[in-house]
C-alpha positions, -999 to 999 in steps of 0.1 A, spaced: 764 -347 211 733 -354 189 698 -343 198 688 -380 199 712 -387 227 707 -356 248 676 -339 261 677 -305 278 661 -301 313 624 -298 312 606 -266 320 599 -262 357 568 -282 368 567 -307 339 565 -340 356 554 -364 329 553 -361 291 535 -381 265 550 -391 232 524 -401 206 539 -421 177 522 -410 145 549 -414 118 540 -449 104 528 -451 68 499 -474 77 503 -495 45 479 -522 58 452 -496 61 458 -484 25 486 -500 5 484 -472 -20 492 -447 7 464 -424 -1 442 -427 30 459 -419 63 443 -439 91 451 -412 117 430 -387 98 399 -408 95 367 -396 113 352 -414 142 314 -415 149 317 -385 172 332 -364 144 368 -364 158 397 -377 137 416 -407 151 447 -387 160 426 -360 176 409 -385 199 442 -400 209 457 -366 218 426 -355 237 427 -386 258 464 -380 267 457 -343 274 431 -352 299 459 -364 322 490 -346 309 500 -311 299 529 -320 277 522 -341 246 545 -345 216 533 -360 184 560 -375 162 551 -374 126 565 -386 93 556 -375 58 520 -366 69 533 -339 93 515 -310 76 481 -329 75 485 -340 112 496 -305 123 465 -291 107 443 -317 123 457 -309 157 459 -271 153 433 -266 181 451 -287 206 481 -277 228 505 -304 215 540 -302 201 547 -316 166 580 -332 158 592 -345 125 611 -378 122 629 -378 89 640 -414 92 607 -429 105 608 -456 79 637 -472 97 614 -483 125 594 -472 155 626 -468 175 636 -439 153 604 -420 161 608 -428 198 643 -413 198 631 -382 180 603 -377 206 628 -381 234 650 -353 219 627 -327 235 628 -315 271 631 -343 297 603 -344 323 610 -349 360 593 -382 364 591 -399 330 572 -405 298 541 -422 285 546 -438 251 514 -440 231 504 -451 196 486 -426 174 461 -452 161 444 -462 193 414 -438 196 393 -460 218 416 -458 248 397 -447 280 411 -416 298 408 -436 331 434 -460 318 458 -432 311 452 -418 346 460 -451 362 493 -454 343 502 -418 352 495 -425 389 516 -456 388 545 -436 374 540 -410 401 541 -437 427 576 -448 416 571 -474 389 601 -480 367 579 -492 339 541 -494 340 517 -509 314 480 -516 312 467 -551 305 433 -560 293 422 -597 293 458 -607 297 471 -587 267 496 -558 271 484 -524 260 492 -488 258 503 -463 269 535 -476 285 551 -455 311 589 -452 316 606 -436 345 630 -407 338 658 -428 352 655 -449 320 661 -419 298 696 -429 287 684 -464 277 654 -451 259 674 -426 239 697 -454 228 669 -478 219 673 -497 186 657 -477 158 641 -509 144 633 -528 176 620 -498 196 614 -502 233 609 -540 234 645 -546 245 642 -520 273 609 -536 285 624 -571 284 656 -560 303 635 -547 331 606 -572 330 609 -581 366 603 -544 376 573 -539 352 542 -527 370 511 -545 355 479 -525 356 448 -547 349 421 -526 333 386 -532 319 395 -512 287 398 -530 254 407 -496 239 442 -500 254 448 -530 231 427 -520 201 444 -501 172 433 -491 138 450 -515 114 426 -518 85 394 -499 75 374 -527 92 387 -515 125 368 -482 122 331 -480 128 316 -479 93 350 -485 77 359 -448 80 354 -420 55 383 -405 37 393 -371 52 430 -372 44 430 -358 9 
């Protein structure tokens, strides 16, 4: 049985784990592939990926960051944070491949929060509300801001088998659609849950290269 289809029991006490997807190439940020958007500095001095992980760690103890070719750079950027780093060798297939890689780790008791690595403006209060919804028994929970769906998205542990078999290219959309009637919508006043870093213009000041 492959690591992607089976996850060992979680360590005692781990209720919810976060999976931060950080394996994309970010070609719209830099078509040449020189500048990594996750390693760009924010006005407060933190790098994008650091801000994302710190926000998740404010509510969760277990955070796994799934990386692609930039794994060494991201590992160095996160050296001071208590996160797990996982490498997805086939990340170019699609986001689903990274999700399956992240799920290969220990399975938590209640479920997972799926987060994108390029959303540094997310408010910790939004994460906490999603976490509380999962603890209250939600099958899937997702924040919405001004009618738009955001991240992180929470999935109950009972969906583990479906998540681990998600399409490598389509990712979690099929799972969400299949259980749309059971999705818990959390309306928040947090544009950070829908704002990602797609191009340099999405960063205050356009970012300063810190990835080379």
